[in-house]
Phi, psi and omega in degrees: 000126182282092186230166167243183186264010180247350183242155178230127176279127178254123180250122187272173175304317184289324176301313182288326183300331185273000179274134177267128177215136183276159176298326179293324179295317180301308182301311177304315181296315179292320180299314180301325181297319180290320177299316180296317181297315182297331181277001179076019178267347181238162179240137180219077181292162179297137181294152169264137186234134174231125179219131181290166187294331178275357174068028181281346182206164178216145179224145175229147172230131184228129174243139181204166178224127178262110189284349172270315176282344178059051179229151176242143174208161179235130179245133168242153182212130182224122180232129180238145180089038182299339182269000183260169176291162181305324180292336183260003178276155177246132180222129178226135181211132183232149175231123178247127186243140176234140177284118183272005170267306182275338184080012180262153177292146176262301178193161168243129188219154167297135189251012185288321180290322176300314175296323182291337178262321183297314188295312178289338173293322175295314179299327182286326176288323175296322177296316177305314184281332186260335181296147176295155188300329182264017183308125182227348183231125181243141176240131176248132181248119180107148185234022181277206187302313181291321182294330185290332178250004184298314186289315174303320180288327178294317179292342177287320183262338179229074185296340181275004173301139184253307183255135179239107184257143178227131174246119177207159179237357177259116181309318180295319180295314180300320179293323180294322181294319179297318181299314181295320178294316177297331178290321181264326180226076190292345178271001186252153181231153182256143171256114178276125186249145178254330180264100187290325179298311180299316178301314179298325179292337178271342190275141174273326181227127178239130175238113184266108185239009189293160179282171187293346181266001183295149173267349183288136177202100180286131179265160179302320182302332186280348188278141176278155173308134179088359185291150174239122180249126182245116178264119178249315176237264178224166179128355173245132176287153179306331180301336179287336175278304188294338180251012179287150177284328181220142181236126177242139178222148172296324179210118175297321182297316180286328177296326179285342177269314187264340184262027184289343176286354178257004179296157177279186185296343179261006180079021188250150170248140177293163176290150177272130180286316178211154173262148187302319179304324182286322177298317179293331181290339181089005180287324181220158180253140178292317178255129180244359178205142184299329189274355187291134169269121188247132172253127180237134180250120182260099169241150185286141169250130187299338179297329176291320176295319181301308181303311182287322176300319179294321172299317175292325176299316178301312180300318182294317178294325177298328184258010179056041176275159177092176182240142174268119182253131180281063188293322182253022178261000000 
């Protein structure tokens, strides 16, 4: 990239919205980031968190390095109004990437689209690794940002899924889920379910993406033998974690920080059997028996944001998108 050391390319929400990227490309990019991390070529330190005593906001700072792309990046995330409805909350997240070969800045960008793609891609990778071999039915709980792309990504990694179930209560969200599925898989249809217990009993894979105010909570007793339950937001009761035969997490350390709502009455969380990077590397398998009920915890690792953000930066620069800001001049 022909750059100098005084300017920074800034990529806005609208710049990134116009970039065309396939679901398979997103999955491949995220999967490579996990493989690189497992091989010891990347660095992903624990995130820093700041939260006021009354819990009205939360802030994160994450630093990482991708050893294959040879880039270093910092991600920041700030959400305000946690006690309010989703429509009244304020959320800002950015990613700033530096080329660790030339020492020059690559870009600073809004990270919201990156996160909206990375998270369901990780859920789809967890589903691929944790699902029983004959998995045919998937259930998605929630119709927010993560729920809307959950099924298209699941079909990308598990193309043999036959039934696609959706539990949601917001008409606009349900319509958005249908629209996204039709855009990526126009020949597939969604079954909207009202009885969550019955749907959970049928599901081989459950992806819980609901918001914090949801009343939905699948219990361990509802799960069929061999079911894989993936928690992204809310929608699974703590029993699905504590009574699981196997527990997989993208990061055990992050689960212990952000997954405290799944703790038992004594405030404890069970040990994690494996982390996803190790599973992706092929060193160990998430599932060791067909009948195992597996719980998987999806929390973001900044190396996946870095890899996907760098991919977006490459696409944007090729199209000459963004604005050059003389930040250091």
